[in-house]
C-alpha positions in Angstrom: 45.4 -15.6 -47.5 42.9 -14.6 -44.8 43.0 -17.3 -42.2 40.8 -17.8 -39.1 42.2 -19.7 -36.1 39.6 -20.8 -33.6 40.7 -20.8 -30.0 42.5 -18.7 -27.4 45.4 -20.7 -25.9 49.1 -21.3 -26.4 48.3 -23.8 -29.2 46.3 -21.2 -31.1 48.9 -18.5 -30.5 51.6 -20.8 -32.0 49.3 -21.5 -35.0 48.7 -17.8 -35.5 52.4 -17.0 -35.2 53.4 -19.6 -37.8 50.7 -18.4 -40.2 51.9 -14.8 -39.8 55.5 -16.0 -40.4 54.2 -17.5 -43.7 52.8 -14.1 -44.7 49.0 -14.6 -44.1 46.5 -12.2 -42.5 45.3 -13.9 -39.3 42.2 -13.6 -37.3 41.8 -15.5 -34.0 38.5 -16.2 -32.3 38.3 -15.3 -29.5 42.1 -15.1 -29.2 44.2 -13.5 -26.5 45.2 -9.8 -26.2 48.8 -10.9 -25.8 49.0 -12.7 -29.2 50.7 -9.8 -30.9 50.3 -9.1 -34.6 46.9 -10.8 -35.2 43.3 -9.6 -35.1 41.3 -11.0 -32.1 37.6 -11.5 -32.8 35.2 -11.6 -29.8 33.5 -14.9 -30.8 33.5 -17.9 -28.6 34.9 -21.2 -29.8 31.5 -22.9 -29.6 29.5 -20.1 -31.2 29.4 -22.0 -34.5 26.9 -19.7 -36.3 28.9 -16.6 -35.3 32.1 -18.1 -36.5 30.7 -19.1 -39.9 29.1 -15.8 -40.4 32.4 -14.0 -39.6 34.3 -16.3 -42.1 31.8 -15.4 -44.8 31.8 -11.7 -44.1 35.6 -11.4 -44.0 36.2 -13.6 -47.0 38.3 -16.1 -44.9 40.1 -18.5 -47.2 40.9 -21.1 -44.5 39.7 -21.8 -41.0 41.9 -23.9 -38.6 40.3 -25.4 -35.5 42.4 -25.4 -32.3 40.4 -26.8 -29.3 38.4 -29.9 -29.0 35.3 -28.0 -27.7 34.8 -26.4 -31.1 35.1 -29.7 -32.8 32.6 -31.4 -30.5 30.2 -28.4 -31.1 30.2 -29.4 -34.8 32.0 -26.3 -36.2 33.5 -28.3 -39.0 30.1 -29.8 -40.1 28.5 -26.3 -40.2 31.4 -24.7 -42.1 31.4 -27.5 -44.7 27.6 -27.1 -45.1 28.2 -23.5 -45.9 31.0 -24.2 -48.4 33.7 -22.8 -46.2 37.2 -24.3 -46.1 38.1 -25.6 -42.7 40.7 -28.0 -41.4 39.5 -30.2 -38.6 37.4 -33.4 -38.2 33.7 -33.5 -38.2 31.8 -34.0 -34.9 31.5 -37.8 -35.7 35.2 -38.2 -36.4 36.2 -36.0 -33.4 34.7 -38.7 -31.2 38.2 -40.2 -31.3 38.9 -37.7 -28.6 35.4 -37.0 -27.4 35.0 -40.5 -26.2 37.7 -42.8 -24.9 35.4 -45.8 -25.3 34.8 -44.9 -29.0 38.5 -44.6 -29.6 39.1 -48.0 -28.1 36.5 -49.5 -30.4 38.1 -48.0 -33.4 41.6 -49.3 -32.3 40.2 -52.8 -31.8 38.7 -52.7 -35.4 41.9 -51.4 -36.8 44.1 -53.9 -34.9 46.1 -51.0 -33.4 48.2 -52.0 -30.4 46.8 -50.5 -27.1 46.2 -51.3 -23.5 43.6 -53.9 -22.5 40.5 -52.2 -21.1 36.9 -52.4 -19.9 34.1 -49.7 -20.1 31.5 -49.0 -17.4 28.5 -46.7 -17.2 28.1 -46.7 -13.4 30.3 -46.4 -10.4 29.2 -49.6 -8.7 30.2 -51.8 -11.7 33.5 -50.0 -12.1 34.3 -50.4 -8.4 33.5 -54.1 -8.5 36.0 -54.5 -11.4 38.7 -52.6 -9.5 38.3 -55.0 -6.6 39.4 -57.8 -8.9 42.4 -56.0 -10.3 45.9 -55.2 -9.1 47.5 -51.8 -9.1 48.9 -49.9 -11.0 46.0 -49.3 -13.4 44.6 -46.4 -15.4 41.2 -44.8 -14.9 39.9 -42.5 -17.6 36.8 -40.3 -17.8 35.2 -41.2 -21.1 34.4 -37.6 -22.3 36.3 -34.4 -22.7 38.1 -33.3 -19.5 40.5 -30.6 -20.6 43.4 -33.1 -20.7 43.0 -33.9 -17.0 40.5 -36.8 -16.9 43.1 -39.5 -16.7 44.3 -41.0 -13.3 47.3 -43.3 -13.2 46.4 -45.2 -10.0 49.3 -46.8 -8.2 47.0 -48.1 -5.5 43.5 -49.4 -5.6 42.5 -46.6 -3.2 43.6 -44.1 -5.8 41.6 -45.9 -8.5 38.4 -45.9 -6.3 38.9 -42.2 -5.6 39.1 -41.6 -9.4 35.8 -43.4 -9.9 34.2 -41.3 -7.3 35.6 -38.1 -8.9 34.2 -39.1 -12.3 30.7 -40.2 -11.3 30.0 -38.3 -8.1 31.6 -34.9 -8.6 32.1 -32.3 -11.4 35.9 -32.4 -11.2 36.0 -33.7 -14.8 32.8 -32.2 -16.1 29.6 -34.2 -16.8 30.7 -37.8 -17.4 28.6 -40.9 -18.0 31.2 -43.5 -18.7 34.6 -44.6 -17.4 37.4 -46.7 -19.1 39.6 -48.8 -16.9 42.8 -49.8 -18.6 45.9 -51.9 -17.8 49.0 -49.9 -16.9 51.6 -49.9 -19.7 55.3 -49.6 -18.8 57.6 -47.6 -21.1 58.5 -44.2 -22.3 55.7 -42.0 -23.6 55.9 -39.9 -26.8 53.6 -38.0 -29.1 53.3 -38.5 -32.8 51.0 -36.2 -34.8 50.1 -36.1 -38.5 48.2 -34.1 -41.1 45.3 -36.4 -42.2 42.6 -36.3 -44.8 40.8 -39.6 -45.4 43.5 -42.2 -46.0 46.1 -39.7 -46.9 48.6 -39.2 -44.0 51.6 -36.8 -43.7 53.4 -37.6 -40.4 55.1 -34.9 -38.3 58.3 -35.2 -36.2 58.1 -36.7 -32.7 57.7 -34.8 -29.5 57.5 -35.6 -25.8 55.0 -34.0 -23.4 55.4 -33.8 -19.6 52.0 -34.3 -18.0 52.8 -34.4 -14.3 52.8 -31.0 -12.5 56.2 -31.2 -10.8 59.8 -32.2 -11.4 60.5 -35.9 -11.6 57.0 -36.6 -12.9 55.5 -36.0 -9.5 52.1 -34.6 -8.7 48.8 -34.6 -10.5 48.2 -35.0 -14.2 47.8 -31.7 -16.0 47.1 -30.5 -19.6 50.9 -30.5 -20.1 53.8 -28.7 -18.3 56.3 -28.6 -21.2 57.5 -30.5 -24.2 60.4 -30.8 -26.7 60.7 -31.8 -30.3 62.1 -33.9 -31.9 63.1 -36.8 -29.6 66.8 -37.4 -30.3 66.9 -40.8 -28.6 63.9 -42.4 -30.3 65.0 -45.0 -32.9 63.8 -44.4 -36.5 62.5 -47.9 -36.7 60.2 -47.2 -33.7 58.9 -44.1 -35.5 58.2 -46.0 -38.7 56.5 -48.8 -36.8 54.2 -46.2 -35.1 53.4 -44.6 -38.5 52.6 -48.0 -40.1 50.8 -49.7 -37.2 48.9 -46.7 -35.8 48.5 -43.7 -38.1 47.7 -45.5 -41.4 45.4 -48.1 -40.0 43.5 -45.5 -38.0 43.0 -43.3 -41.0 41.9 -46.3 -43.1 39.5 -47.6 -40.5 37.8 -44.2 -40.0 37.1 -44.1 -43.8 35.7 -47.7 -43.7 33.4 -46.7 -40.8 32.0 -43.8 -42.8 33.5 -41.1 -40.6 36.7 -40.1 -42.4 39.1 -38.1 -40.4 40.5 -34.8 -41.7 42.6 -32.5 -39.5 45.5 -32.8 -37.1 45.6 -36.3 -35.6 47.4 -36.7 -32.3 48.6 -40.1 -31.2 49.8 -40.4 -27.6 52.0 -43.4 -27.5 54.2 -45.4 -25.2 57.2 -47.5 -26.2 56.7 -50.9 -24.4 58.7 -54.0 -24.6 56.3 -55.2 -27.3 56.7 -52.0 -29.4 54.7 -48.7 -29.5 51.2 -48.8 -28.2 48.5 -46.1 -28.2 47.5 -44.4 -24.9 45.1 -42.0 -26.5 44.1 -40.1 -29.6 43.3 -36.4 -29.8 41.4 -34.9 -32.7 43.5 -31.8 -32.9 47.0 -30.4 -32.4 48.5 -31.3 -29.0 49.1 -28.5 -26.4 52.0 -27.8 -25.6 53.3 -30.0 -28.4 52.1 -27.5 -31.0 54.3 -24.8 -29.4 57.5 -26.9 -30.0 56.6 -28.5 -33.3 55.6 -25.4 -35.3 58.9 -23.5 -34.6 60.6 -26.6 -36.2 58.4 -26.5 -39.3 60.2 -24.8 -42.2 57.5 -25.6 -44.7 54.4 -23.3 -45.0 51.6 -24.6 -42.8 48.8 -24.0 -45.3 51.0 -25.6 -48.0 51.0 -28.8 -46.0 47.3 -28.6 -45.2 46.3 -28.0 -48.8 48.5 -30.9 -50.0 47.0 -33.4 -47.6 43.4 -32.3 -48.4 44.2 -32.5 -52.1 45.7 -36.0 -51.6 49.1 -34.9 -52.8 52.5 -36.0 -51.6 54.4 -33.2 -49.7 58.0 -33.5 -48.5 57.8 -31.5 -45.3 61.0 -29.5 -44.5 62.0 -29.3 -40.9 64.5 -27.0 -39.2 67.8 -28.7 -38.3 67.6 -28.4 -34.5 65.5 -28.9 -31.4 62.8 -26.9 -29.6 62.0 -27.0 -25.9 59.0 -25.3 -24.4 58.3 -24.8 -20.7 54.8 -24.1 -19.4 54.5 -21.5 -16.7 51.4 -22.2 -14.6 49.6 -20.3 -11.8 49.9 -21.5 -8.2 47.1 -24.0 -7.5 47.0 -25.4 -11.0 45.6 -27.9 -12.0 42.9 -27.5 -9.3 42.1 -23.9 -8.2 44.5 -21.7 -10.0 45.5 -18.3 -8.6 44.6 -15.4 -10.9 45.3 -11.6 -11.1 49.1 -11.8 -10.8 51.1 -9.3 -12.8 53.7 -11.0 -15.0 56.5 -8.8 -16.3 59.9 -8.7 -18.0 58.8 -10.0 -21.4 60.1 -6.9 -23.2 63.7 -7.6 -22.2 63.8 -11.2 -23.5 66.2 -12.0 -26.3 65.1 -12.8 -29.8 66.0 -16.4 -29.5 63.0 -17.2 -27.3 59.3 -17.2 -28.2 56.4 -16.7 -25.8 53.0 -18.3 -26.6 50.3 -16.9 -24.3 47.4 -19.0 -23.0 45.9 -18.1 -19.6 46.8 -14.4 -19.6 45.1 -11.1 -20.4 46.1 -7.5 -20.5 45.3 -4.5 -18.4 46.9 -1.5 -20.0 50.6 -2.3 -20.3 50.4 -5.1 -17.7 50.1 -8.8 -18.6 47.8 -10.4 -16.1 47.3 -14.1 -15.2 43.7 -15.3 -15.6 44.0 -19.1 -16.0 45.9 -22.2 -15.1 48.5 -22.6 -17.7 49.7 -19.0 -18.3 52.1 -19.2 -21.2 54.7 -21.4 -22.9 58.3 -20.1 -23.4 60.2 -21.8 -26.2 63.6 -21.7 -27.9 64.9 -23.5 -31.0 68.6 -24.3 -31.1 71.0 -26.7 -32.9 71.2 -28.9 -29.8 68.7 -29.9 -27.2 71.0 -28.7 -24.4 71.4 -25.3 -26.0 67.6 -25.0 -26.3 67.1 -26.0 -22.7 69.7 -23.5 -21.5 68.1 -20.7 -23.5 64.6 -21.4 -22.1 65.6 -21.6 -18.5 67.9 -18.6 -18.7 65.0 -16.5 -20.1 62.6 -17.7 -17.4 64.9 -16.6 -14.7 64.8 -13.1 -16.2 61.0 -12.8 -15.8 59.1 -11.6 -12.8 56.5 -14.3 -12.3 54.8 -14.1 -8.8 52.4 -16.8 -7.7 53.5 -19.2 -10.5 55.5 -22.3 -10.9 57.1 -24.4 -13.7 59.0 -27.6 -14.1 62.8 -27.3 -14.2 63.4 -30.7 -15.8 61.8 -30.5 -19.3 63.9 -32.4 -21.7 66.0 -33.9 -18.9 65.1 -37.5 -19.7 66.3 -37.1 -23.3 69.5 -35.4 -22.3 70.2 -38.1 -19.7 70.0 -40.7 -22.4 72.1 -38.7 -24.9 74.9 -38.1 -22.4 
């Protein structure tokens, strides 16, 4: 088939790679010059009319949406109005990610376990609430913030600073509301699913690493690495999350008149009372996509068409584990250094994959032009073998003015051994 992937980052590179593995012709808009054997199309993710015109002109069979910005621009609504097949939620359903307060309202209706919270539309009210609380607590910008609008405040001073950043600066974009949540103790994990209405096909688990530096130190980022599946997560916990989170969420969205169709991401934490939801995303996670898709043995479009057609589909997964490490530019997640020449990729072994994000190309040179530059992954029979392959490959690259965490997967390995 002819498939259009909307986006430009590592997630979209992984989607394009999987679709090419499955034998499809792939277009990526706007894409990345380092994505390899795909056709990049110079159309921005939020240029909805340009995207639908391209899909018609090139007889695109399916369009898959990567980033949340395209979803909130209403790309799915417009494609559907023009009779074009597209996998992703409508703008109304994408509010699950576009508004933290909306997501909390849906969880309350669906009786989905989550943290206690309050919502505020001005800094003064939020600060008064903080004065009555004890740390730690969580402060979330209500709207989209590129995965960086969440502050885990271990002191009230940090919480007040987060309120200031949300309402008085543009650090997290234009924000009009804030959600203040109780802090939940436990281990975080990600559970994603293919969803169409009340039909849900769950994926395997993964675990992201949000903090910038080793040992979960430093500021929150869009994600510094991930692995999949989680070998130490009990199957009973997985089933509980599917039954208490994924199915009720899908059913409630239908009941509200905003049925969800697309990749549903549930960010969870395993507390003493069982799994609870930290957040929902209305698209594939990043960098989770880069470690889940290499484990997917089934054809991606086969699963998508099955869920849309409300059919059962026994997904086949690779017997093994994938680890992915994000290489970021110095200064990320704040002011990232750009223009550095990244080299050595041509000498990498075939047992690693590179999914490009914040890079471009100047002749034969790969150039950094963003925060998270690329994700390097490896799939092996054991988690330890995958980790060894990834970090061995990273040592072979020349990566000036960059950094990466050296402990991705370490928590799982510590529990296994």
